[in-house]
CHARMM-style PDB file with segment names, atoms N, HN, CA, C and O in Angstrom:
ATOM      1  N   MET     1     227.268 -17.755 -69.319  1.00  0.00      PROA
ATOM      2  CA  MET     1     227.833 -17.764 -70.648  1.00  0.00      PROA
ATOM      3  C   MET     1     227.751 -19.151 -71.283  1.00  0.00      PROA
ATOM      4  O   MET     1     227.632 -19.282 -72.502  1.00  0.00      PROA
ATOM      5  N   ARG     2     227.815 -20.184 -70.436  1.00  0.00      PROA
ATOM      6  HN  ARG     2     227.911 -20.077 -69.447  1.00  0.00      PROA
ATOM      7  CA  ARG     2     227.739 -21.541 -70.952  1.00  0.00      PROA
ATOM      8  C   ARG     2     226.366 -21.840 -71.537  1.00  0.00      PROA
ATOM      9  O   ARG     2     226.250 -22.593 -72.504  1.00  0.00      PROA
ATOM     10  N   ILE     3     225.344 -21.263 -70.965  1.00  0.00      PROA
ATOM     11  HN  ILE     3     225.438 -20.651 -70.180  1.00  0.00      PROA
ATOM     12  CA  ILE     3     223.987 -21.542 -71.443  1.00  0.00      PROA
ATOM     13  C   ILE     3     223.794 -21.058 -72.877  1.00  0.00      PROA
ATOM     14  O   ILE     3     223.045 -21.665 -73.641  1.00  0.00      PROA
ATOM     15  N   ILE     4     224.461 -19.976 -73.243  1.00  0.00      PROA
ATOM     16  HN  ILE     4     225.070 -19.482 -72.622  1.00  0.00      PROA
ATOM     17  CA  ILE     4     224.375 -19.476 -74.614  1.00  0.00      PROA
ATOM     18  C   ILE     4     224.985 -20.480 -75.586  1.00  0.00      PROA
ATOM     19  O   ILE     4     224.435 -20.726 -76.660  1.00  0.00      PROA
ATOM     20  N   LEU     5     226.117 -21.055 -75.207  1.00  0.00      PROA
ATOM     21  HN  LEU     5     226.563 -20.855 -74.335  1.00  0.00      PROA
ATOM     22  CA  LEU     5     226.743 -22.072 -76.050  1.00  0.00      PROA
ATOM     23  C   LEU     5     225.865 -23.311 -76.163  1.00  0.00      PROA
ATOM     24  O   LEU     5     225.759 -23.896 -77.240  1.00  0.00      PROA
ATOM     25  N   VAL     6     225.242 -23.714 -75.074  1.00  0.00      PROA
ATOM     26  HN  VAL     6     225.328 -23.239 -74.198  1.00  0.00      PROA
ATOM     27  CA  VAL     6     224.341 -24.875 -75.090  1.00  0.00      PROA
ATOM     28  C   VAL     6     223.144 -24.592 -75.988  1.00  0.00      PROA
ATOM     29  O   VAL     6     222.746 -25.453 -76.772  1.00  0.00      PROA
ATOM     30  N   LEU     7     222.574 -23.418 -75.887  1.00  0.00      PROA
ATOM     31  HN  LEU     7     222.898 -22.718 -75.250  1.00  0.00      PROA
ATOM     32  CA  LEU     7     221.426 -23.066 -76.712  1.00  0.00      PROA
ATOM     33  C   LEU     7     221.792 -22.978 -78.194  1.00  0.00      PROA
ATOM     34  O   LEU     7     220.999 -23.363 -79.054  1.00  0.00      PROA
ATOM     35  N   ILE     8     222.979 -22.478 -78.491  1.00  0.00      PROA
ATOM     36  HN  ILE     8     223.623 -22.166 -77.793  1.00  0.00      PROA
ATOM     37  CA  ILE     8     223.427 -22.421 -79.886  1.00  0.00      PROA
ATOM     38  C   ILE     8     223.607 -23.825 -80.445  1.00  0.00      PROA
ATOM     39  O   ILE     8     223.210 -24.096 -81.578  1.00  0.00      PROA
ATOM     40  N   ILE     9     224.200 -24.715 -79.665  1.00  0.00      PROA
ATOM     41  HN  ILE     9     224.523 -24.494 -78.745  1.00  0.00      PROA
ATOM     42  CA  ILE     9     224.398 -26.091 -80.116  1.00  0.00      PROA
ATOM     43  C   ILE     9     223.062 -26.794 -80.327  1.00  0.00      PROA
ATOM     44  O   ILE     9     222.885 -27.496 -81.323  1.00  0.00      PROA
ATOM     45  N   ILE    10     222.130 -26.615 -79.411  1.00  0.00      PROA
ATOM     46  HN  ILE    10     222.274 -26.045 -78.602  1.00  0.00      PROA
ATOM     47  CA  ILE    10     220.806 -27.231 -79.546  1.00  0.00      PROA
ATOM     48  C   ILE    10     220.079 -26.681 -80.771  1.00  0.00      PROA
ATOM     49  O   ILE    10     219.445 -27.439 -81.504  1.00  0.00      PROA
ATOM     50  N   SER    11     220.165 -25.375 -81.000  1.00  0.00      PROA
ATOM     51  HN  SER    11     220.680 -24.758 -80.404  1.00  0.00      PROA
ATOM     52  CA  SER    11     219.480 -24.794 -82.157  1.00  0.00      PROA
ATOM     53  C   SER    11     220.119 -25.259 -83.471  1.00  0.00      PROA
ATOM     54  O   SER    11     219.412 -25.463 -84.457  1.00  0.00      PROA
ATOM     55  N   LEU    12     221.429 -25.428 -83.496  1.00  0.00      PROA
ATOM     56  HN  LEU    12     222.004 -25.263 -82.694  1.00  0.00      PROA
ATOM     57  CA  LEU    12     222.081 -25.949 -84.690  1.00  0.00      PROA
ATOM     58  C   LEU    12     221.689 -27.399 -84.954  1.00  0.00      PROA
ATOM     59  O   LEU    12     221.481 -27.783 -86.104  1.00  0.00      PROA
ATOM     60  N   LEU    13     221.587 -28.198 -83.910  1.00  0.00      PROA
ATOM     61  HN  LEU    13     221.755 -27.886 -82.975  1.00  0.00      PROA
ATOM     62  CA  LEU    13     221.143 -29.590 -84.076  1.00  0.00      PROA
ATOM     63  C   LEU    13     219.708 -29.659 -84.591  1.00  0.00      PROA
ATOM     64  O   LEU    13     219.390 -30.485 -85.446  1.00  0.00      PROA
ATOM     65  N   LEU    14     218.853 -28.802 -84.077  1.00  0.00      PROA
ATOM     66  HN  LEU    14     219.111 -28.131 -83.382  1.00  0.00      PROA
ATOM     67  CA  LEU    14     217.465 -28.750 -84.563  1.00  0.00      PROA
ATOM     68  C   LEU    14     217.404 -28.312 -86.017  1.00  0.00      PROA
ATOM     69  O   LEU    14     216.643 -28.871 -86.808  1.00  0.00      PROA
ATOM     70  N   ALA    15     218.197 -27.322 -86.367  1.00  0.00      PROA
ATOM     71  HN  ALA    15     218.815 -26.868 -85.725  1.00  0.00      PROA
ATOM     72  CA  ALA    15     218.209 -26.849 -87.755  1.00  0.00      PROA
ATOM     73  C   ALA    15     218.715 -27.939 -88.699  1.00  0.00      PROA
ATOM     74  O   ALA    15     218.171 -28.115 -89.790  1.00  0.00      PROA
ATOM     75  N   ILE    16     219.734 -28.656 -88.295  1.00  0.00      PROA
ATOM     76  HN  ILE    16     220.176 -28.513 -87.409  1.00  0.00      PROA
ATOM     77  CA  ILE    16     220.238 -29.758 -89.120  1.00  0.00      PROA
ATOM     78  C   ILE    16     219.188 -30.852 -89.240  1.00  0.00      PROA
ATOM     79  O   ILE    16     219.039 -31.453 -90.304  1.00  0.00      PROA
ATOM     80  N   GLY    17     218.461 -31.115 -88.164  1.00  0.00      PROA
ATOM     81  HN  GLY    17     218.582 -30.626 -87.300  1.00  0.00      PROA
ATOM     82  CA  GLY    17     217.392 -32.112 -88.205  1.00  0.00      PROA
ATOM     83  C   GLY    17     216.275 -31.720 -89.163  1.00  0.00      PROA
ATOM     84  O   GLY    17     215.808 -32.554 -89.938  1.00  0.00      PROA
ATOM     85  N   PHE    18     215.847 -30.480 -89.124  1.00  0.00      PROA
ATOM     86  HN  PHE    18     216.227 -29.802 -88.495  1.00  0.00      PROA
ATOM     87  CA  PHE    18     214.802 -30.013 -90.038  1.00  0.00      PROA
ATOM     88  C   PHE    18     215.287 -29.996 -91.485  1.00  0.00      PROA
ATOM     89  O   PHE    18     214.526 -30.314 -92.399  1.00  0.00      PROA
ATOM     90  N   LEU    19     216.534 -29.632 -91.695  1.00  0.00      PROA
ATOM     91  HN  LEU    19     217.153 -29.373 -90.952  1.00  0.00      PROA
ATOM     92  CA  LEU    19     217.094 -29.638 -93.045  1.00  0.00      PROA
ATOM     93  C   LEU    19     217.176 -31.066 -93.591  1.00  0.00      PROA
ATOM     94  O   LEU    19     216.893 -31.303 -94.765  1.00  0.00      PROA
ATOM     95  N   THR    20     217.558 -31.998 -92.745  1.00  0.00      PROA
ATOM     96  HN  THR    20     217.788 -31.805 -91.791  1.00  0.00      PROA
ATOM     97  CA  THR    20     217.603 -33.401 -93.146  1.00  0.00      PROA
ATOM     98  C   THR    20     216.207 -33.911 -93.485  1.00  0.00      PROA
ATOM     99  O   THR    20     216.032 -34.615 -94.479  1.00  0.00      PROA
ATOM    100  N   ALA    21     215.218 -33.567 -92.673  1.00  0.00      PROA
ATOM    101  HN  ALA    21     215.360 -32.995 -91.865  1.00  0.00      PROA
ATOM    102  CA  ALA    21     213.837 -33.991 -92.947  1.00  0.00      PROA
ATOM    103  C   ALA    21     213.321 -33.385 -94.246  1.00  0.00      PROA
ATOM    104  O   ALA    21     212.593 -34.043 -94.989  1.00  0.00      PROA
ATOM    105  N   PHE    22     213.684 -32.156 -94.525  1.00  0.00      PROA
ATOM    106  HN  PHE    22     214.275 -31.620 -93.922  1.00  0.00      PROA
ATOM    107  CA  PHE    22     213.268 -31.517 -95.774  1.00  0.00      PROA
ATOM    108  C   PHE    22     213.877 -32.214 -96.977  1.00  0.00      PROA
ATOM    109  O   PHE    22     213.174 -32.508 -97.944  1.00  0.00      PROA
ATOM    110  N   PHE    23     215.186 -32.483 -96.931  1.00  0.00      PROA
ATOM    111  HN  PHE    23     215.757 -32.244 -96.145  1.00  0.00      PROA
ATOM    112  CA  PHE    23     215.821 -33.166 -98.058  1.00  0.00      PROA
ATOM    113  C   PHE    23     215.285 -34.586 -98.226  1.00  0.00      PROA
ATOM    114  O   PHE    23     215.160 -35.071 -99.350  1.00  0.00      PROA
ATOM    115  N   TRP    24     214.968 -35.253 -97.120  1.00  0.00      PROA
ATOM    116  HN  TRP    24     215.070 -34.859 -96.206  1.00  0.00      PROA
ATOM    117  CA  TRP    24     214.376 -36.584 -97.200  1.00  0.00      PROA
ATOM    118  C   TRP    24     213.015 -36.522 -97.892  1.00  0.00      PROA
ATOM    119  O   TRP    24     212.713 -37.371 -98.732  1.00  0.00      PROA
ATOM    120  N   ALA    25     212.193 -35.531 -97.553  1.00  0.00      PROA
ATOM    121  HN  ALA    25     212.438 -34.842 -96.871  1.00  0.00      PROA
ATOM    122  CA  ALA    25     210.875 -35.385 -98.170  1.00  0.00      PROA
ATOM    123  C   ALA    25     210.995 -35.058 -99.654  1.00  0.00      PROA
ATOM    124  O   ALA    25     210.203 -35.553-100.456  1.00  0.00      PROA
ATOM    125  N   VAL    26     211.955 -34.247-100.030  1.00  0.00      PROA
ATOM    126  HN  VAL    26     212.599 -33.845 -99.379  1.00  0.00      PROA
ATOM    127  CA  VAL    26     212.149 -33.913-101.443  1.00  0.00      PROA
ATOM    128  C   VAL    26     212.605 -35.138-102.223  1.00  0.00      PROA
ATOM    129  O   VAL    26     212.106 -35.390-103.319  1.00  0.00      PROA
ATOM    130  N   ASN    27     213.534 -35.896-101.683  1.00  0.00      PROA
ATOM    131  HN  ASN    27     213.940 -35.692-100.792  1.00  0.00      PROA
ATOM    132  CA  ASN    27     214.024 -37.090-102.365  1.00  0.00      PROA
ATOM    133  C   ASN    27     212.993 -38.204-102.402  1.00  0.00      PROA
ATOM    134  O   ASN    27     213.046 -39.067-103.278  1.00  0.00      PROA
ATOM    135  N   ASP    28     212.054 -38.196-101.460  1.00  0.00      PROA
ATOM    136  HN  ASP    28     212.011 -37.495-100.749  1.00  0.00      PROA
ATOM    137  CA  ASP    28     211.019 -39.220-101.404  1.00  0.00      PROA
ATOM    138  C   ASP    28     209.887 -38.930-102.387  1.00  0.00      PROA
ATOM    139  O   ASP    28     209.024 -39.783-102.595  1.00  0.00      PROA
ATOM    140  N   GLY    29     209.873 -37.743-102.995  1.00  0.00      PROA
ATOM    141  HN  GLY    29     210.574 -37.050-102.826  1.00  0.00      PROA
ATOM    142  CA  GLY    29     208.858 -37.401-103.978  1.00  0.00      PROA
ATOM    143  C   GLY    29     207.660 -36.677-103.391  1.00  0.00      PROA
ATOM    144  O   GLY    29     206.597 -36.637-104.010  1.00  0.00      PROA
ATOM    145  N   GLN    30     207.815 -36.114-102.224  1.00  0.00      PROA
ATOM    146  HN  GLN    30     208.679 -36.146-101.721  1.00  0.00      PROA
ATOM    147  CA  GLN    30     206.711 -35.434-101.548  1.00  0.00      PROA
ATOM    148  C   GLN    30     206.211 -34.227-102.344  1.00  0.00      PROA
ATOM    149  O   GLN    30     205.019 -33.924-102.315  1.00  0.00      PROA
ATOM    150  N   TYR    31     207.097 -33.542-103.046  1.00  0.00      PROA
ATOM    151  HN  TYR    31     208.066 -33.788-103.069  1.00  0.00      PROA
ATOM    152  CA  TYR    31     206.746 -32.303-103.718  1.00  0.00      PROA
ATOM    153  C   TYR    31     206.723 -32.431-105.239  1.00  0.00      PROA
ATOM    154  O   TYR    31     206.826 -31.428-105.946  1.00  0.00      PROA
ATOM    155  N   ASP    32     206.588 -33.663-105.752  1.00  0.00      PROA
ATOM    156  HN  ASP    32     206.504 -34.478-105.178  1.00  0.00      PROA
ATOM    157  CA  ASP    32     206.625 -33.863-107.202  1.00  0.00      PROA
ATOM    158  C   ASP    32     205.384 -33.326-107.904  1.00  0.00      PROA
ATOM    159  O   ASP    32     205.503 -32.686-108.949  1.00  0.00      PROA
ATOM    160  N   ASP    33     204.203 -33.570-107.358  1.00  0.00      PROA
ATOM    161  HN  ASP    33     204.107 -34.089-106.509  1.00  0.00      PROA
ATOM    162  CA  ASP    33     202.953 -33.185-108.019  1.00  0.00      PROA
ATOM    163  C   ASP    33     202.464 -31.860-107.451  1.00  0.00      PROA
ATOM    164  O   ASP    33     201.913 -31.815-106.351  1.00  0.00      PROA
ATOM    165  N   ASP    34     202.663 -30.795-108.194  1.00  0.00      PROA
ATOM    166  HN  ASP    34     203.110 -30.832-109.087  1.00  0.00      PROA
ATOM    167  CA  ASP    34     202.219 -29.491-107.700  1.00  0.00      PROA
ATOM    168  C   ASP    34     200.973 -28.986-108.429  1.00  0.00      PROA
ATOM    169  O   ASP    34     200.503 -27.886-108.138  1.00  0.00      PROA
ATOM    170  N   PHE    35     200.431 -29.759-109.362  1.00  0.00      PROA
ATOM    171  HN  PHE    35     200.812 -30.652-109.598  1.00  0.00      PROA
ATOM    172  CA  PHE    35     199.247 -29.327-110.091  1.00  0.00      PROA
ATOM    173  C   PHE    35     197.961 -29.902-109.492  1.00  0.00      PROA
ATOM    174  O   PHE    35     196.970 -29.184-109.355  1.00  0.00      PROA
ATOM    175  N   THR    36     197.966 -31.165-109.140  1.00  0.00      PROA
ATOM    176  HN  THR    36     198.770 -31.749-109.251  1.00  0.00      PROA
ATOM    177  CA  THR    36     196.750 -31.838-108.670  1.00  0.00      PROA
ATOM    178  C   THR    36     196.171 -31.219-107.398  1.00  0.00      PROA
ATOM    179  O   THR    36     194.953 -31.049-107.338  1.00  0.00      PROA
ATOM    180  N   PRO    37     196.958 -30.872-106.380  1.00  0.00      PROA
ATOM    181  CA  PRO    37     196.352 -30.294-105.187  1.00  0.00      PROA
ATOM    182  C   PRO    37     195.586 -28.999-105.447  1.00  0.00      PROA
ATOM    183  O   PRO    37     194.632 -28.690-104.733  1.00  0.00      PROA
ATOM    184  N   SER    38     195.994 -28.248-106.455  1.00  0.00      PROA
ATOM    185  HN  SER    38     196.769 -28.499-107.035  1.00  0.00      PROA
ATOM    186  CA  SER    38     195.306 -26.995-106.721  1.00  0.00      PROA
ATOM    187  C   SER    38     193.943 -27.207-107.377  1.00  0.00      PROA
ATOM    188  O   SER    38     193.074 -26.342-107.266  1.00  0.00      PROA
ATOM    189  N   ILE    39     193.736 -28.332-108.056  1.00  0.00      PROA
ATOM    190  HN  ILE    39     194.442 -29.034-108.146  1.00  0.00      PROA
ATOM    191  CA  ILE    39     192.438 -28.566-108.694  1.00  0.00      PROA
ATOM    192  C   ILE    39     191.611 -29.612-107.955  1.00  0.00      PROA
ATOM    193  O   ILE    39     190.455 -29.843-108.307  1.00  0.00      PROA
ATOM    194  N   ARG    40     192.183 -30.242-106.945  1.00  0.00      PROA
ATOM    195  HN  ARG    40     193.122 -30.054-106.659  1.00  0.00      PROA
ATOM    196  CA  ARG    40     191.470 -31.288-106.212  1.00  0.00      PROA
ATOM    197  C   ARG    40     190.209 -30.754-105.534  1.00  0.00      PROA
ATOM    198  O   ARG    40     189.222 -31.481-105.417  1.00  0.00      PROA
ATOM    199  N   ILE    41     190.223 -29.524-105.095  1.00  0.00      PROA
ATOM    200  HN  ILE    41     191.024 -28.933-105.190  1.00  0.00      PROA
ATOM    201  CA  ILE    41     189.081 -28.952-104.395  1.00  0.00      PROA
ATOM    202  C   ILE    41     187.900 -28.732-105.345  1.00  0.00      PROA
ATOM    203  O   ILE    41     186.764 -28.594-104.891  1.00  0.00      PROA
ATOM    204  N   LEU    42     188.151 -28.699-106.633  1.00  0.00      PROA
ATOM    205  HN  LEU    42     189.073 -28.812-107.001  1.00  0.00      PROA
ATOM    206  CA  LEU    42     187.081 -28.440-107.594  1.00  0.00      PROA
ATOM    207  C   LEU    42     186.216 -29.674-107.877  1.00  0.00      PROA
ATOM    208  O   LEU    42     185.114 -29.545-108.411  1.00  0.00      PROA
ATOM    209  N   PHE    43     186.700 -30.847-107.529  1.00  0.00      PROA
ATOM    210  HN  PHE    43     187.595 -30.952-107.096  1.00  0.00      PROA
ATOM    211  CA  PHE    43     185.989 -32.075-107.834  1.00  0.00      PROA
ATOM    212  C   PHE    43     185.533 -32.767-106.560  1.00  0.00      PROA
ATOM    213  O   PHE    43     186.249 -32.777-105.559  1.00  0.00      PROA
ATOM    214  N   ASP    44     184.330 -33.350-106.603  1.00  0.00      PROA
ATOM    215  HN  ASP    44     183.749 -33.342-107.417  1.00  0.00      PROA
ATOM    216  CA  ASP    44     183.831 -34.115-105.473  1.00  0.00      PROA
ATOM    217  C   ASP    44     184.401 -35.527-105.512  1.00  0.00      PROA
ATOM    218  O   ASP    44     184.490 -36.140-106.575  1.00  0.00      PROA
ATOM    219  N   ASP    45     184.779 -36.029-104.364  1.00  0.00      PROA
ATOM    220  HN  ASP    45     184.706 -35.531-103.500  1.00  0.00      PROA
ATOM    221  CA  ASP    45     185.328 -37.374-104.301  1.00  0.00      PROA
ATOM    222  C   ASP    45     184.231 -38.430-104.320  1.00  0.00      PROA
ATOM    223  O   ASP    45     184.380 -39.478-104.948  1.00  0.00      PROA
ATOM    224  N   GLU    46     183.151 -38.155-103.641  1.00  0.00      PROA
ATOM    225  HN  GLU    46     183.031 -37.304-103.130  1.00  0.00      PROA
ATOM    226  CA  GLU    46     182.062 -39.120-103.566  1.00  0.00      PROA
ATOM    227  C   GLU    46     180.733 -38.386-103.648  1.00  0.00      PROA
ATOM    228  O   GLU    46     180.644 -37.202-103.323  1.00  0.00      PROA
ATOM    229  N   LYS    47     179.727 -39.085-104.075  1.00  0.00      PROA
ATOM    230  HN  LYS    47     179.799 -40.047-104.339  1.00  0.00      PROA
ATOM    231  CA  LYS    47     178.413 -38.464-104.185  1.00  0.00      PROA
ATOM    232  C   LYS    47     177.654 -38.686-102.887  1.00  0.00      PROA
ATOM    233  O   LYS    47     177.613 -39.792-102.349  1.00  0.00      PROA
ATOM    234  N   HSD    48     177.065 -37.627-102.407  1.00  0.00      PROA
ATOM    235  HN  HSD    48     177.098 -36.728-102.844  1.00  0.00      PROA
ATOM    236  CA  HSD    48     176.296 -37.683-101.171  1.00  0.00      PROA
ATOM    237  C   HSD    48     174.818 -37.866-101.533  1.00  0.00      PROA
ATOM    238  O   HSD    48     174.309 -37.168-102.409  1.00  0.00      PROA
ATOM    239  N   PRO    49     174.137 -38.782-100.879  1.00  0.00      PROA
ATOM    240  CA  PRO    49     172.710 -38.963-101.159  1.00  0.00      PROA
ATOM    241  C   PRO    49     171.905 -37.753-100.682  1.00  0.00      PROA
ATOM    242  O   PRO    49     172.252 -37.097 -99.700  1.00  0.00      PROA
ATOM    243  N   GLN    50     170.826 -37.483-101.407  1.00  0.00      PROA
ATOM    244  HN  GLN    50     170.544 -38.016-102.204  1.00  0.00      PROA
ATOM    245  CA  GLN    50     169.946 -36.377-101.044  1.00  0.00      PROA
ATOM    246  C   GLN    50     169.122 -36.784 -99.820  1.00  0.00      PROA
ATOM    247  O   GLN    50     168.562 -37.879 -99.770  1.00  0.00      PROA
ATOM    248  N   ASN    51     169.060 -35.908 -98.862  1.00  0.00      PROA
ATOM    249  HN  ASN    51     169.515 -35.018 -98.903  1.00  0.00      PROA
ATOM    250  CA  ASN    51     168.238 -36.173 -97.678  1.00  0.00      PROA
ATOM    251  C   ASN    51     166.813 -35.730 -97.983  1.00  0.00      PROA
ATOM    252  O   ASN    51     166.560 -34.555 -98.249  1.00  0.00      PROA
ATOM    253  N   LYS    52     165.894 -36.674 -97.943  1.00  0.00      PROA
ATOM    254  HN  LYS    52     166.099 -37.628 -97.727  1.00  0.00      PROA
ATOM    255  CA  LYS    52     164.493 -36.346 -98.190  1.00  0.00      PROA
ATOM    256  C   LYS    52     163.772 -36.311 -96.855  1.00  0.00      PROA
ATOM    257  O   LYS    52     163.810 -37.268 -96.082  1.00  0.00      PROA
ATOM    258  N   LEU    53     163.115 -35.192 -96.599  1.00  0.00      PROA
ATOM    259  HN  LEU    53     163.084 -34.414 -97.226  1.00  0.00      PROA
ATOM    260  CA  LEU    53     162.393 -35.043 -95.350  1.00  0.00      PROA
ATOM    261  C   LEU    53     160.938 -35.324 -95.515  1.00  0.00      PROA
ATOM    262  OT1 LEU    53     160.180 -35.242 -94.548  1.00  0.00      PROA
TER     263      LEU     53
END
């Protein structure tokens, strides 16, 4: 029966840790730009030279 209590406490600590990391990422501005990632794939970052055989 004790193992169930230990597992519940560990899972609650993990959940609080993930929730804290999520709020930290939101406050840090991780999710501010939601438009650019969707169009980034449409543009090439660098030009690749043509391989001539």
